[in-house]
Legacy VTK file of the C-alpha trace (Angstrom):
# vtk DataFile Version 3.0
C-alpha trace
ASCII
DATASET POLYDATA
POINTS 261 float
0.000 0.000 0.000
1.339 3.401 -0.991
2.774 5.561 1.795
2.204 9.296 1.380
4.588 12.018 2.478
2.841 13.346 5.622
4.482 16.762 5.155
2.985 17.251 1.678
0.031 19.655 1.578
-1.187 18.291 -1.765
-2.174 14.743 -0.774
-5.902 15.477 -0.530
-7.881 13.278 -2.909
-11.071 15.167 -3.806
-12.658 12.062 -5.374
-12.157 10.125 -2.136
-13.351 13.144 -0.169
-16.552 13.189 -2.230
-17.111 9.462 -1.624
-16.631 9.928 2.115
-18.920 12.969 2.009
-21.661 10.912 0.349
-21.246 8.092 2.887
-21.421 10.532 5.801
-24.518 12.226 4.378
-26.364 9.025 3.489
-25.310 6.744 6.358
-23.543 8.350 9.306
-25.637 11.510 9.709
-28.913 9.527 9.847
-27.304 6.817 12.011
-26.206 9.386 14.581
-29.221 11.677 14.111
-26.502 14.296 13.614
-27.041 18.034 13.572
-24.455 20.685 12.663
-25.235 24.229 13.752
-23.657 27.589 12.916
-22.294 26.720 9.473
-22.977 30.297 8.396
-20.301 31.450 10.875
-17.437 29.900 8.889
-15.454 32.727 7.243
-13.681 32.422 3.920
-9.917 32.100 3.729
-7.305 30.678 6.101
-8.442 29.991 9.660
-7.836 27.598 12.529
-10.672 25.362 13.704
-10.173 24.455 17.380
-12.352 21.753 18.881
-12.930 19.355 21.748
-11.799 15.829 20.959
-13.981 12.763 21.574
-14.373 9.229 20.330
-10.737 8.108 20.552
-9.322 7.075 17.167
-12.574 7.377 15.211
-13.677 10.943 16.063
-16.778 10.527 13.904
-17.983 14.023 14.830
-15.038 15.448 12.853
-16.093 13.603 9.711
-19.666 14.787 10.164
-18.919 18.492 10.540
-16.333 18.502 7.772
-18.834 16.839 5.418
-21.466 19.431 6.300
-19.000 22.314 5.917
-18.009 20.916 2.510
-21.673 20.638 1.484
-22.390 24.262 2.366
-19.107 26.041 1.558
-17.124 23.726 -0.719
-13.387 23.046 -0.463
-12.640 26.432 1.131
-14.167 25.192 4.409
-12.440 21.787 4.358
-9.438 21.802 6.688
-6.153 20.045 6.640
-5.748 18.134 9.877
-2.627 18.213 12.053
-2.223 14.543 12.945
-0.191 12.572 15.485
3.064 10.994 14.209
1.778 7.532 15.117
-1.232 7.924 12.807
0.829 9.346 9.963
3.472 6.607 10.106
1.136 3.575 10.072
0.765 2.220 6.508
-3.011 1.760 6.450
-3.912 4.935 8.305
-1.302 6.989 6.446
-2.881 5.983 3.126
-6.358 7.098 4.235
-5.654 10.085 6.476
-3.245 11.786 4.060
-5.776 11.541 1.219
-8.434 13.035 3.491
-6.230 16.033 4.276
-4.081 14.900 7.185
-0.588 16.344 7.552
2.084 15.817 10.174
1.544 18.025 13.224
4.440 20.459 13.237
4.589 24.283 13.111
6.260 24.490 9.709
3.454 22.531 8.057
0.848 24.740 9.714
2.609 27.891 8.528
2.801 26.606 4.953
-0.871 25.643 5.015
-1.981 29.117 6.102
0.263 30.743 3.499
-1.475 28.582 0.888
-4.850 29.946 2.037
-5.947 26.707 3.708
-7.812 26.086 6.931
-6.462 23.789 9.626
-8.141 21.878 12.440
-6.520 21.101 15.780
-7.732 19.307 18.880
-5.392 20.605 21.595
-6.556 17.980 24.098
-5.222 15.254 21.794
-5.173 11.717 23.158
-5.616 12.972 26.730
-9.060 14.339 25.875
-10.046 11.784 23.233
-9.517 8.858 25.618
-10.975 10.394 28.784
-13.517 8.222 30.648
-17.131 8.314 29.481
-18.083 9.844 32.834
-16.065 12.932 31.772
-17.661 13.122 28.332
-18.959 16.659 28.878
-15.642 18.063 30.060
-13.299 19.981 27.770
-9.644 19.526 28.658
-6.766 20.892 26.615
-4.356 19.313 29.135
-2.424 22.569 29.375
-1.675 22.647 25.650
-1.732 26.219 24.379
0.499 26.180 21.307
-2.469 26.570 18.981
-3.019 30.129 20.285
0.567 31.122 19.511
0.228 29.546 16.081
-2.917 31.513 15.267
-1.482 34.808 16.531
1.796 34.349 14.638
-0.095 33.452 11.449
-2.687 36.210 11.807
-5.618 33.854 11.184
-8.930 33.732 13.074
-9.803 30.893 15.424
-13.131 29.134 14.809
-14.209 27.253 17.952
-16.021 23.984 17.122
-17.833 22.241 19.959
-19.183 18.698 19.635
-21.504 16.747 21.900
-22.289 13.030 21.769
-19.326 11.477 19.962
-17.907 10.077 23.201
-20.958 7.825 23.284
-19.807 5.919 20.191
-17.755 3.729 22.562
-17.415 3.460 26.333
-14.107 4.314 27.940
-14.372 2.824 31.411
-11.070 3.929 32.928
-8.053 5.851 31.673
-5.267 4.343 33.838
-3.253 7.559 33.631
-1.108 6.445 36.538
-0.140 3.208 34.780
0.636 5.112 31.582
2.898 7.438 33.544
4.603 4.526 35.333
5.303 2.834 31.988
6.502 6.159 30.543
4.163 5.744 27.585
4.031 9.486 27.004
7.781 9.691 26.495
7.951 6.509 24.449
4.792 6.764 22.333
3.148 10.121 23.234
0.285 8.297 25.016
-0.858 10.030 28.210
-3.525 7.431 29.031
-3.933 3.656 28.857
-7.706 3.407 28.355
-9.869 0.439 29.196
-12.771 0.618 26.764
-15.754 -1.250 25.417
-15.930 -0.882 21.649
-17.384 -2.949 18.828
-16.335 -5.436 17.557
-13.573 -5.899 20.157
-15.529 -5.915 23.403
-13.263 -4.913 26.289
-9.975 -3.461 25.097
-6.962 -2.172 27.027
-4.624 0.279 25.340
-4.731 2.523 22.268
-8.061 1.874 20.558
-8.007 0.737 16.926
-10.732 1.972 14.542
-14.028 0.558 15.760
-17.705 0.295 14.798
-19.469 3.215 16.504
-22.330 2.673 18.882
-25.417 4.735 17.992
-25.184 8.108 19.719
-26.778 11.422 18.804
-24.068 13.842 17.696
-24.494 17.616 17.694
-21.778 20.002 16.507
-21.826 23.795 16.693
-19.519 26.380 15.145
-19.136 29.393 17.435
-18.393 32.934 16.321
-14.839 33.290 14.942
-12.263 34.985 17.156
-10.302 37.577 15.182
-6.841 38.266 16.548
-5.968 41.770 15.322
-5.588 43.042 18.879
-3.686 40.021 20.231
0.081 39.723 20.699
2.137 36.648 21.572
2.086 37.815 25.178
-1.677 37.208 25.100
-1.415 33.621 23.833
-2.006 31.863 27.166
-4.992 34.091 27.902
-6.371 33.406 24.420
-5.962 29.637 24.817
-7.793 29.716 28.140
-10.562 31.828 26.593
-11.097 29.352 23.737
-11.188 26.410 26.153
-13.681 28.255 28.357
-15.939 29.089 25.389
-15.971 25.460 24.283
-16.727 24.256 27.804
-19.555 26.746 28.237
-21.218 25.696 24.987
-20.657 21.973 25.624
-22.355 22.349 28.997
-25.302 24.067 27.313
-25.580 21.285 24.729
-25.398 18.627 27.438
-28.173 20.357 29.395
-30.278 20.579 26.235
-29.704 17.097 24.849
-29.226 14.753 27.808
LINES 1 262
261 0 1 2 3 4 5 6 7 8 9 10 11 12 13 14 15 16 17 18 19 20 21 22 23 24 25 26 27 28 29 30 31 32 33 34 35 36 37 38 39 40 41 42 43 44 45 46 47 48 49 50 51 52 53 54 55 56 57 58 59 60 61 62 63 64 65 66 67 68 69 70 71 72 73 74 75 76 77 78 79 80 81 82 83 84 85 86 87 88 89 90 91 92 93 94 95 96 97 98 99 100 101 102 103 104 105 106 107 108 109 110 111 112 113 114 115 116 117 118 119 120 121 122 123 124 125 126 127 128 129 130 131 132 133 134 135 136 137 138 139 140 141 142 143 144 145 146 147 148 149 150 151 152 153 154 155 156 157 158 159 160 161 162 163 164 165 166 167 168 169 170 171 172 173 174 175 176 177 178 179 180 181 182 183 184 185 186 187 188 189 190 191 192 193 194 195 196 197 198 199 200 201 202 203 204 205 206 207 208 209 210 211 212 213 214 215 216 217 218 219 220 221 222 223 224 225 226 227 228 229 230 231 232 233 234 235 236 237 238 239 240 241 242 243 244 245 246 247 248 249 250 251 252 253 254 255 256 257 258 259 260
């Protein structure tokens, strides 16, 4: 199977993207009774989507909102995704993710993407948020990661907060075993901050990084918030900006949870 260069911005396969779009529209949106709100808030041109991360390796909410953004705004709204080295270096996942717009997560690639007029999407919480226990499904946690704010300020692009509710119900993460992960030094060795015990189809109980799975039915709702324009921000404001984005996402996620649960 062909391996793509994960630093190449031109790997996106629009034919494959259209096939995935059709599958999401015809199958996954009805299956998850999915709703995407605030699509009219997406501005044209380069921007940084920043979202809360759920659903472990599958993150089906991401596919849903990207498909809806593509339907309404075309390729301008479709982001490149800054992806973990582990994902980009695995033959099967590399072949798929690169063609769907994934690039290696490093500042130089982000800078080049913005200069090319592209949008990017980041989930600052990464694996720490995506593999949190189901009991914490309505908590946003960036795990102290604030680099996205510096990136946006340096690049002069707006931040578009994207909040998603429900995707953490597509599997059940029973325990995160953070202490065991720390003891085994998995973060240093593999960049894993948790060692999740999960229930996911078709595997049943699973301990460790979760392979792609068949999602349980769960209603998914995604909302784009008003863009944050950064004309008045300096690099000295980056930590404050990161905290503000995390707080906005948490506030809206709490509202969605109160509305939908």
